[in-house]
C-alpha positions, 0 to 999 in steps of 0.5 A, a space after each residue: 528481496 531480503 527478509 532481514 530484520 533491522 536492529 531495534 535501536 536503528 536511528 529514526 527521525 521525527 521530522 515532518 514528512 513532505 506535504 501531500 496535496 489535499 486532493 490526494 488525502 481528502 476522501 472522495 465520493 463514490 457514484 453511490 454517494 458513499 465516502 471513499 477512502 483517501 487516495 494517499 496514505 494518511 499523514 499519521 502513516 507517513 509519520 510512522 513510515 518516516 520514523 521507521 523506514 525499514 518497516 515502511 511496507 509493514 506499516 503500510 500493510 497494517 494501516 491499509 487493512 485497518 483503513 481500506 478493509 472496511 471500504 473493500 468489504 462495503 464495496 463487495 457487499 454493494 456490488 453483489 447486491 447490485 449484480 447478484 448473478 455476477 461471478 467472483 471473477 467479474 467482480 474482481 475484474 471490475 476492481 482491477 480496472 478501477 485501481 489500475 486506472 488510478 495507478 496510471 494517474 498516481 505518478 507525480 501526484 505530489 507535484 513536488 520535485 526531487 526525492 521527497 516527491 518521488 517518495 510521495 509518488 511511490 507511497 501513493 502507488 503502493 497505497 493504491 495497490 493495497 486497495 486493489 488487493 483488498 478489493 480483489 480479496 473481497 470479490 473472492 469472499 476473503 475477509 478484507 478486514 482480517 489481519 491475514 490480509 496484511 500478510 497477503 499484501 507483503 507476499 503478493 507485493 514481494 516484500 517477503 517471499 513467505 507468509 511466515 517471514 511476513 507475519 514475523 515482520 508485521 509483528 515486529 512493526 506493530 510492536 515498534 508502532 506501540 513502543 513509538 507511541 509510548 516512548 517516542 523516538 529519541 534518536 535521529 538520523 539525517 532526513 535525506 538518508 531516511 527519505 532515501 531508505 523510505 523511498 527504496 522500500 516503498 518503491 520495491 513494494 510498488 514494483 521493480 519497474 517503479 523502483 527503477 524509475 523512482 530515482 529518475 525524478 531526482 535527476 534534473 530535467 526528468 519530466 515524467 518519472 512514474 509514468 502511466 506505463 510503469 504504474 499500470 504494468 506493476 499494478 497489473 502484475 500484482 492484480 494477476 497474482 492477487 486473483 490467482 491467490 484468492 481464486 484458488 481459495 487456499 486453506 487459511 483464507 477466512 470467509 467473509 464476516 457474517 452480520 
């Protein structure tokens, strides 16, 4: 995976993203009665990724920490209160089972055909995987709201090979986000080209198997593209890498926030 940084004046397009079904964006309720985070990336994130597809994984990682980090922290606190004698490994396994099951169901969530549907599917899968990583981090005592979790996401999902490259790309993406909010995006490029670029970046983030299968959705007659096996396999591999990282308690992993 290359860590190359694209030029800042690369054309982008402000055309609205494909419609995401309400069921995928509406918060659900957990068994404890607390609201859960949306099942799919929010519309504002889709806009940002479509306008800046080269940095789509970085935008997703930043937004995941902002939106999903609090959910992971609340879950870990609640799980420890309910199971005070449970080990970090047991809590992590609970989170892994939960989100691997969700990943199995995330393929074809959009109900849309062609490239737009494929992009939505891999975006939902990458979002689910981000939730898994943040929950595993919280299970092992790492702060899921800390900005370093965005760096961890990009390295664990093999978007970047090293943390330093991930931090650099995150900084550039954050800067481009601020610039876009201030000045907008004047240049445009064909929507099809943007969607293809976005789909490739998100598919690679979600896993190599998902990347290979994503394009089958564009082929007429393909019934199931991101099938349960492809999704769960890529997500299980990611879960193992996340558990190994946070179980090791590597230097630089912040401790949970204290009230």
